Structures are given as structure tokens and as C-alpha cells.
SELOTOR-447020 format. One record per residue: x, z, y of N, C-alpha, C, O, CB in turn; residue in three letters. Coordinates in steps of 0.2 Angstrom, whole numbers, plus 5000, padded with zeros to 4 digits. Glycine has a CB too. Example, Ala and Ser with C-alpha at 12.3 -4.5 7.8 and 13.67 -1.06 7.14 Angstrom:
BEGIN
506650394972506250394978506650394984507150424983505750454978ALA/506450354989506850364995506450395000506750405006507050294997SER/
// end
This chain:
BEGIN
474250435375474350395369473850335369473250345371474250435363MET/474050275368473650225368473150225362473250265357474050155368GLU/472650175362472150175357472550165350473050125350471650115358ALA/472350195345472750205338472650145334472950145328472650265335PRO/472150095335472050045330472650005327473049985331471549995333PHE/472650005321473249965318473850005319474349975320473249895320GLY/473850065319474450105321474650165316474150185313474350135328ARG/475250175316475450235312475950275316476350255320475850215306ALA/475850345316476150395320476450445315476150465311475750425326LEU/477050465317477350525313477450585318477850565323477950505309THR/477150635317477350695321477650755317477550755311476650725324ILE/478150785320478450835316478750895321478850875327479050805313ALA/478850955318479051005322479251065318479051065312478551025328GLY/479651105321479951165317480051225322480251215328480551145313SER/479951285319480051345323480351395319480151405313479351365327ALA/480751435322481051495318480751555320480551575326481851505320VAL/480551595315480251665316479751675311479651645306479851665323GLY/479251725312478751745307478251685307477951665312478451815310ASN/478151665301477651605300476951625303476551585305477551585293PRO/476751695303476151715305476051705313475551705316476051785303GLU/476651695316476651685323476551605325476451585330477251705326ASP/476651565320476551495321475851475319475551425322477051455316SER/475551505314474851485312474451545312474551585308474851445305ILE/473951545317473651605318472851595317472551545320473751635325ILE/472551645314471851645314471651685321471851735322471551685308ASP/471151655325470951675331470251675332469951625334471351635337ASP/469851725330469151735331468951715338468351695339468951795328PRO/469351725343469051715350468951645351468651625356469551745355SER/469351595347469251525348469551495354469351455357468551505348GLY/470151525356470551515362470751435362470651405367471151555363ALA/470951415356471051345356470551295358470551245361471351325349PHE/469951315355469351275357469151275364468951225367468751295352LEU/469151335367468951335374469551315379469451285384468751405376THR/470151335378470651325382471051255381471151225386471251385382ASP/471151245375471551175374471051115374471151065377471851175367THR/470451125371469951075371469451075377469151025378469551075364LEU/469451135380469051135386468251145384467851115388469151085390GLY/468151165379467451175377467051235380467351285380467351175369LEU/466451225382465951275384465751315377465851285372465451255388ARG/465451365378465251405372464751365368464751375362464951475375ARG/464251335371463751295368464151235364463951225358463251265372SER/464651215366465051155363465451185357465551155352465551125368GLU/465751255358466051285352465551295347465651285341466351355354VAL/464951315348464451325343464251255340464151255334463751355346ARG/464251205343464051135340464651115336464551095330463951085346ALA/465251135338465851125333465851165327465951135322466451135337SER/465651225328465551275322465051245317465151245311465351345324ALA/464451225320463951195316464151135312464051125306463351175320LYS/464551085315464751025312465251045306465251015301465150985317ALA/465651105308466151125303465751155297465951145291466651175306ALA/465251195298464851225293464551175288464551175282464351275295LEU/464251125291463951065288464451025283464351015278463651015292GLU/465051015286465650985282465851025276465850995271466250975287PHE/465951085277466151135271465651135266465751145260466351205274PHE/464951135268464451145263464351075260464351075253463751155267HIS/464351025263464250955260464850935255464750905250464150905265ASP/465450955258466050935254466250975248466450955243466650925259THR/466151045249466351095245465851145242465951185238466951135248TYR/465251135244464651175242464751245244464451295241464651175235GLY/465051255250465151325253464651345257464451305262465851335256ILE/464351405256463751425260464051485265464251535262463151455256HIS/463951465271464151515276463651525282463351475283464851495279LEU/463551585284463051585290463351565296463951555297462851665291PRO/462951545301463151525308463451585311463351645310462651495312PRO/463851575316464151625320463551665324463051635325464651605326PRO/463651735325463151775329462951735335463351705338463451845330PRO/462351755337462051725343462551735350462551695354461351745345ALA/462851795350463251815356463951805354464351835358463051885357ASN/464151765349464851755348465151725354464851675358464951715342ALA/465751745356466151715362465951735368466251715373465951645362GLY/465551785369465351825375465851875376466151905371464651845376THR/465851905382466351955384466252025380466652055378466351975391SER/465552035378465352095375465252075367465052125364464852125378SER/465252015365465051995359465651995354466252005356464651935359GLY/465451975347465951965342466351905343466151865347465651975335PRO/466851895338467151825338466751775334466151785332467851835334GLY/467051715333466751665330466751655323466451615319466951595333TRP/467151705320467251705313466651725309466251765311467851745311ASN/466551695303465951715299466251725291466751695289465451655299VAL/465851765287466051775281465451765276464851775278466251845280THR/465651735270465051725265464751785263465051845264465351685259SER/464151785260463751845258464151885254464051945254463151815255LYS/464551855249464951895244465551915247465951955243464951865238ASP/465751895253466351915256466951885254467551895255466451995255GLY/466851835249467451795246467751745251468351725250467251765240ALA/467351715255467551655259467551675267467051705269467151595258VAL/468051655271468051665278468151605281468551565279468651715280LEU/467751595287467851535291468051565298467651605301467251485291MET/468551545301468751565308469051515312469351465309469251625307THR/469051515318469451475322470251485321470451545319469351475330PRO/470651435321471351445320471751405325471451355328471551425313PHE/472351415326472751375330473451375327473751425325472851405338GLU/473751315327474451305325474851305331474851255335474551235321PHE/475251365332475651375338476351345338476851375339475651445340LYS/476251275337476951235337476851175340476351135337477151235329LEU/477251155345477151085347477451035342477951045339477551075354ASP/477050975342477250925337477350855340476850825341476650915331LEU/477950845343478050785346478050725341478150725335478750785349PRO/477850665344477850605340478650585339479050575344477550545344ILE/478850575333479550555331479550485329480150455329479850605326ILE/479050455327479050385325478350355327477850385326479150375318ALA/478350285329477750255331477850185329478250145331477650265339ASP/477350155325477350085323477250035329477449975328476850075318SER/477050065335476950015340477550005345477649965349476450045345LYS/478150045343478750035346479150095347479050145344478550005353GLY/479650095352480150145353479750205355479350205359480650125357ARG/480050265353479750335355480250365360480850375358479650375349VAL/480050375366480450405371480550485370480050515368480250385378GLU/481050515371481150585371480650615376480550595381481850605373CYS/480250665373479750695377479050665377478650675382480050705384GLY/478950615373478350575372477750625370477950685370478350515367ASP/477150605369476650645368476750695363477050685358476050595366ALA/476550755364476550815359475950835357475450845361476950865363VAL/475850835350475150855348475050935347475550965346475050825341ALA/474450955348474351025347473751025341473350975342474051065353ARG/473751075337473251075331472851135331473151195332473651055325VAL/472251135330471851195330471151175328470951115327471851235336GLY/470651225327469951205325469751265321469751325323469951145321GLY/469451245315469151295310469551285303469651235301468451275309TRP/469651345300469951345294469451395289469251445291470651375294VAL/469451375283469051415278469651435273470051395271468551375274VAL/469551505271470051535267469751575262469251605263470551575271GLU/470051575256469751615250470151605244470551565244469051595248GLY/470051655239470551655233470051645227469551675227470951715233GLU/470351605222470051595216469351575217468851595214470051665212ASN/469251525221468551495223468351445218468751405215468551465230LEU/467751435217467451375213467051335218466651355222466851405208THR/467351275219467151225224466651175221466851145216467751195228LEU/466151165224465651115222465551055227466051035230464951145220ARG/464951035229464850985234465150915232465250905226465251005240GLY/465250875236465550805235466150805232466350765228465550765241ALA/466650865233467250865230467250895223467550865218467750905234TRP/466950945222466950985215466350965210466450975205466951055216GLY/465850935213465250915209464850965207464951025209465550885202GLY/464350955203463851005201464151065198463951125199463250975197ARG/464551055193464851105189465451145193465551205191465151075182ASP/465751115198466251145202466951145199466951135193466051215203GLY/467351155203468051165201468351225203468351245209468551095203VAL/468651265199468851335201469651325202469951305197468751385195THR/469851345208470551345209470851415209470551465212470651315216LEU/471451425206471751485206472151495213472451445215472251495200GLU/472151555215472551575221472151555227471551555227473251535221GLY/472551545233472151535239471951465240472351415239472651555245GLU/471351455243471151385245471151385252470851435256470451375242SER/471351325255471351325262471051255264471251205261472051325265ILE/470551255268470151195270470151195277470051245281469451195267LEU/470151135280470151125287469651075290469451025287470851095289LEU/469451095296469051055300469351065307469151105311468251075300TYR/469851015309470251035314470250975319470050925318470951045312ALA/470650985325470750935330471450935331471850985332470350955336TYR/471650865332472350855335472250835342471950785343472750805330LEU/472650865346472550845354473250825356473750855356472350915358VAL/473150765359473750735362473650735370473250695372473850655360PHE/473950775373473850785381474150715384474550685382474250845384PRO/473750705390473950645393474150665400474150725402473250595394GLN/474350615404474550635411473950665415473450655413474850565415PRO/474150695420473650735424473050685426473150625428473950765431ARG/472450715426471850685428471650635422471150595424471850655434ARG/471950625417471750585411471550625405471950665403472350535409THR/470950615403470750655397471250645391471550595390470050625395PRO/471350705387471750695382471450655376470850645376471850765379PRO/471850625372471650595366471550645360472050685359472150535363THR/470950645358470750695353470550665346470150625346470250745355ILE/470850685341470650655334470450715330470650775331471150615331VAL/469950705326469650755321469950755314469950695311468950755321ARG/470250805312470550805305470150845300470150905302471350825305LEU/469950815295469550855290469850845283470050795281468850845290VAL/469950905279470250895273469750875268469250915266470550965271THR/469850815265469350795259469550825253469250805248469350715259ARG/470150855252470350895246470650955249470950955254470750855242ALA/470651015245470951075247471751065248472051025245470851135242PRO/472051095253472751095254473051125248472851175245472951135260LEU/473551095245473851115239474451155241474951125244474051055235MET/474451225240474951265242475351295236475051315231474651325246CYS/476051295236476451325231476551395232476551415238477051285230ALA/476751435227476951505228477551515233477551565236477151535221PRO/477951465233478551475238478351465245478751485249479051415236SER/477651445246477451445253477351375256477251375262477951485257GLY/477451325253477351255255476651235254476351245249477851215253GLY/476351195258475751165257475751085258476051065263475251195262CYS/475451045254475450975255474750955258474250985256475550935248ALA/474750915263474150885266473950825262474350775262474250875273ILE/473350825259473150775254473150705257472950695263472550795251ALA/473250655254473250585256472550565258472550515262473550535251ALA/472050595256471350565257471050615263470450605264470950575251ASP/471450655266471250685272471050625277471350575278471750725275THR/470450635281470250585285470250605292470250665294469450575284VAL/470450555296470550565304469950525307469850465306471150545306LEU/469550555311469050525314469150525322469150575325468350555313ASP/469350465325469650465332469050475336468550445337469950395333ASP/469150535340468550555345468550515351468050515355468650625346ARG/469050475353468950425358468650365356468250335360469650415361VAL/468750345350468450285347468050305341468350295335468950225345HIS/467450335341467250385336467150355329467150385324466550405338PRO/467050285328466950255322467550235318467450195313466450205322ARG/468150255320468750235317469050285313469150345316469250205322THR/469150275306469450325302470050305300470250245298468950345296GLU/470550355299471150345296471350395291470950435289471650345302GLY/471950405289472250445284472750495287473150465292472450415278THR/472850545284473450595286473750615280473450635275473250655291ALA/474450605280474850635274475350675277475650655282475050575269THR/475550735273476150765276476250835272475950835267475950785283GLY/476650875275476850935272476950985277477250975282477450925267VAL/476751055275476951105279477351155274477051175269476251145282LEU/477951185277478251225272478651275276478851265282478751185268PHE/478851325273479251385275479951385272479951385266478851455275PHE/480451395275481151405272481551445276481451455282481351335270GLY/482151455273482651495277482951455283483051395282483251515273ASP/482951485289483251445294484051445294484351485291483051475301ALA/484351395298485051395298485351465301485851485299485351335302ALA/484951485306485151555308484751605304484551585299485051565316GLU/484651665307484251715303483551705304483251665308484451785306GLU/483151725298482451715299482151655295482551625291482251715306GLY/481551645295481251595292481051535297480951545303480551615289LEU/481051475294480851415298480151385296480051375290481351365298ALA/479751375300479051345299479151275301479251255307478451385302THR/479051225296479151155298478551115295478251125290479751125294THR/478351065299477751025298477950955299478250945304477151045301VAL/477750905295477850835296477250805294477050815288478550805292ARG/476950755298476350725296476350655299476550645304475750765299MET/476150605294476050535296475250525297474950535292476450495291THR/475050495302474350475304474350395304474750365307474150505310LEU/473850365300473850295300473050275301472650305298474050275293VAL/472950235306472350205308472350135306472750095306472150215315TRP/471750105303471650035302471649995308471550025314470950025298PRO/471649935308471649885314470949875317470849825321472049825312ALA/470449905314469749895317469449955319469650015318469349865311THR/468949945323468550005326468149995332468249945335469050065327GLY/467750045334467350035340467850055346468050115346466750085340ASP/467950005350468450025356468150045362468450045367468849965357LYS/467450065362467150095368467450165369467250205365466350095367GLN/467750175375468050245376467550295378466950275380468550245381PRO/467650355376467250415378467650455383468150435385466950455372SER/467450515384467850565389468350605385468650645388467350615392ASP/468450585379469050615375468850685372469250725371469650625379GLY/468150705372467950775370467550765364467250715362467550805376ARG/467550825360467150825354466450815356466250825362467250885350PRO/465950805352465250795353464950855357465150915355464850785347PRO/464550845362464250905366463650925363463250885359464150875373LYS/463550985364462851015361462250995365462350965371462951095362ALA/461750995362461150965365460951015371460650985376460550955360GLU/461051075370460851125375461451165378461851185373460251175373LEU/461551175384462051205387461851285388461351285392462351175393ASP/462151335385461951405386462351435391462251495392461951435380ASP/462751405395463151435400462951405407463251425412463951435399ASP/
// end
């Protein structure tokens, strides 16, 4: 995928089956290590960045992952708040999302396919503070879903993937029927051109498939402004200062 400045992309995909097979919590962090190619120290750096974001934006206090998280004999990367009300865990959206529209021109069949994963915070009947909820906080009924995620666009062999970071600046709004709206003020920070931010709007919903079963469908439009730092990096999230492997 070319540099996104002054660009709008729409990605969409659908799969039939159990929705829990499409969006999975994965304490092992396989998306972070296998898809992003992060070492354990880099996964820890990503977790630290996610924890800081959830604290600053929503006032959520969570402990860091255990020191031996991600080792063959250690626990997973998931962490729980002191009162047990909030969980942060790695997740992966197990659904390919091809580009179906591109403001830069015609989309060829089989063009770049996005994969989505990272960190998700989940909890019910939460009072959120921080930059979003303010000092008094805002209490939300039902389940709250917050993301610190990565969208990965694979590239041809020997070419680093294009990676953008997606963070929810407002909780995902989910209806009892099972649909979730991705808020318009969700921010995209392009990891190849780090100081460019854009927006993401979209919807994730579950419904009856034409055949038997349920269909999980997502559609998202990503928009970047026409300015930014065009100095390329290696297409990876920030590296940790110390490498423990």
C-alpha cells in the first residue's frame, strides 16, 4: 500500500459462522508476535503504550503484564483490574479485510488485505474518566469495548508491511442486537509516517447469513489528511529500549 496522505480507503469483509471464531481474545498475543513480528520486549512496550492510553483517555488503572508473560512457562499477556471489573487482553480479528474502495484510483481484485489485532479492554457498567469522561466520570450501562489496535496491510515479499495504529477515542457503541459502531473520532496514527493522524468510521455487526448460521460483517473507512512526515521507517511499532530475548 502506498503512503496514505490525502487518501481514503474502505475495507470490508464478512464471514459465516460463530462470531466468537472471528473476534478472539488471545492472551498468548499471537497476532503481536506472528503478524506484527514483535519480540517479547516489543510486546511489553506495546502493552505499556496501551496501558498509558487507557489510563489517560478513560482513567482505567490496570497493572502491567507479569514479568514472565509470553514465555513458554509463563502466563499470558492479559491483565485484570484490582476489583476484577476490567480486563485487558491481546485480541485478533480473524477475518481478512480487503480494500474495496480507494480514493487514489481503481481497486484491483486481490489488492491489499488488512488484518486487525492488538489490545482490547472489556468491562460492564463501567465509570470512565480520564480525558473522555472527565473528573466526575461517565457511567455506561452494559459492556464497554475499548481498542488499542493495529491494522496491518501486508506487502510483497521482502517489503515491510504498512502498519497503522487504531485507538478508540470513545467507547465502541454496541447495541443489544450485537452490532457495534466505530466512532468517527477514532484516531489512526500511521506507523510508517508516525506523525500523520487520520480517522476511522465504520460498523461491525452480526446477522443471519443467507445460508445457515450467523454472518460477521465489518466495514470501515479510513481517511488521512494530505500532510504528514514522509520519512519512512521499517513499518514496525516502536521498539523497546531494552531487548530481553
